[in-house]
N, C-alpha and C positions, 0 to 999 in steps of 0.2 A: 720104510719095509712096506710094500705093500700086501694088503691082504687078498687073499684067494677069493674071487667074486663067489666060487661055488660053496664056500664055509660061510658066507658075510648071511646072517639071519636078519629075519623084520628086525626081531627085539634090539640087537646091534644096532640098527641101522636107526630105532627110535631112540636109545640111548646115547648115540653121537647127535641127533636131531634134534635132542633135549640140552645136549651141550653148546652146541652152535647157537642156540636159537636164546640161551642165556648169556651169551658173549657178544652177538650182535644184534639179537634184539630180533621182532617178526618183521619188522620194515625193510631191513638189510641181509636178512638170513637167506641164503639159497639153497639149493637141493645141490649145487656146484660145490658149496662150501661143506655141506656134509660129506658128500662124495671124497674129498680132498682130506676133510677130518681122519674118513678110513682108511685113504690109501686107495682107494678105485675111481674106475669112471663114472660117470653121472649114470649112463644106461645100467650100471648095475644095481645103482638105487633102485632106478625105473621100471626094474622086473620085480621088486617086491611092492614099489609103490608108484603107480602109474601116471603121477601127478604132481606138481607140488603140493597143491591144496589136498589130497590123498595124504600125504606125509602127515601133514600138519593134522589135521584131522584124526589121524592114528595116533599120534603125538598127544592130542587134546583129550580123545578118548582114553588111553590110557592113565593119564592124570586123572580125571574123571574116577577112572575104577579104583584108583590108589584109595579115593575119599569112599566111596561106596561098600567096596569091600567088607572092611570092619563092621560098618554097618550093618550088615546083613547078618552077621554075627548075633548084634544086639536085637535084631526085629524078630528074631528067630529061636529067641533063648527061652528059658523056660519060668521067668518071671511074670509077677502078674504082668498084664498089659499097660497099665497107669506108669509102673516103673519101667518098664521098657519103653514106652514113649517118653519119657523124662528123659532115661538115660541116652535113646536116640539121638533127638533133639541136642543135647547138651553135646554129645560126641560129633555131631556134626560142623557145629558150630565151632568147636575148641580145632576139631582139625582144619578148617578154612583158616581161623584167627593163625593158628602155629604155623601153616605154610606161607601165610602174609608176612609174618614178622621173620620166618627162618632167610627166607628167600624173595625178596619183595619184588624183584623183578623179575624172577621167572612167576611170580604169581601174574604179575600184571602182562607179562607174556601170555600166559595162558588165557588168562579175560578177555584180552586182544583176538585171540588163536577162536576160542569159544564164539565170540560175535560174528566170527566167519564161518562157522560151522555149526549152521543152527540145526540141521539135522544130528549131531552128535550130542547137543547140547536138550535137544527134546526127548534123545532116547534117555540120557541121566535124569531128567525131570522123572521121565517116567518110572527109571528102577526106582528113582527115591519114592514116589508115590505108590510103587506096588509094595516096598518095604513096608511104610507107615499102612497100608491095607492090611495086609498080614497082622500088624500088630493091633489096628482098631478089630477086624473080623475076629483076633483072638478073644479080645473084649468083649464082643457079643456073644461066642457063643461061650463064656463062661460066665453070662451076664453080668458084666462088669460096667460094660457098655451098654446104651441101647440108642442105636441110629439105624434108619432101614435102609441104607446103603453105605455100608464101611467104605467103599471106593472113593463115594464122594466126600466123604467124611473126612477121609486120608487127604484127598488134593484142599481143602478147607484148611486145614492144620496145615500144610506143606505154604500154602498162600500166605496163613496167616504170621507164620515166622520168616516170611521172606527176608526182613530185616536183619536177621541171624544168622543167614548162610548166602545170601546173595551178593557176588563179587561187588556189585555196585553201590552196598553198603560200607566196604572196606573202612572207610573212613570214620565209621563211627564204631568201629570194633574194639576200638582202645580205650572206650569209654569204662572208666573205673564200675559203673553202677550196669553194666552192659548182662552180666551173668543173671543178677538182680531182676534185672526186666525182663529176661526170658523166664525167669521162675514165675513171674507174675502173669505173662502170657502162657504160660502153660498150665498156671492153674485154673485161669478161666474156660482155655479149653477144655480142659479135662470135667469142669466141673459142668462144660454142655455136653458132654457126651457120656458122662455116668448114668447109669438108672437111676433114676427116682424110686425111693424106697417108700413105700405105703408109712404113714405116722401112728 
């Protein structure tokens, strides 16, 4: 039974595209495969996404948003900045690790798609850096942290913890001491951010 193109939503296309990518992989999946799975013409898909690249970028963006949305709640919470920073970094690490374990094929697919969608990845990095900036700036305002440029400090934190959240390091994420190592890195970072109290 075919889908009425008039009721075809972008979200439904993205859901189906994700399933098609999981089934065929990024090298073989096509817009025509997505259209067939939806029971519509490929022209109906192109009305929402003007190209294969645009569709893949939208799928990748939605996947990355699933990671950043819960992190935003942590970043804007009521806890002290140091505790929020700790929770945020562990939440990011655990979210990426969970996805890589539960659906490794799709994780690999998204990693490949992200490499082809640099604009989407850059926007994702900006979202992460922005959330960290909120935490660091709140810490400065509360005289918990002492850094002259919260945005620069936030980017340094993101860069220093790359091993724990960048897909290029996925092969290291099953190491038994990974969370201990993240905790040790975080301790050093927090020591660098904190206000020095006069003795």
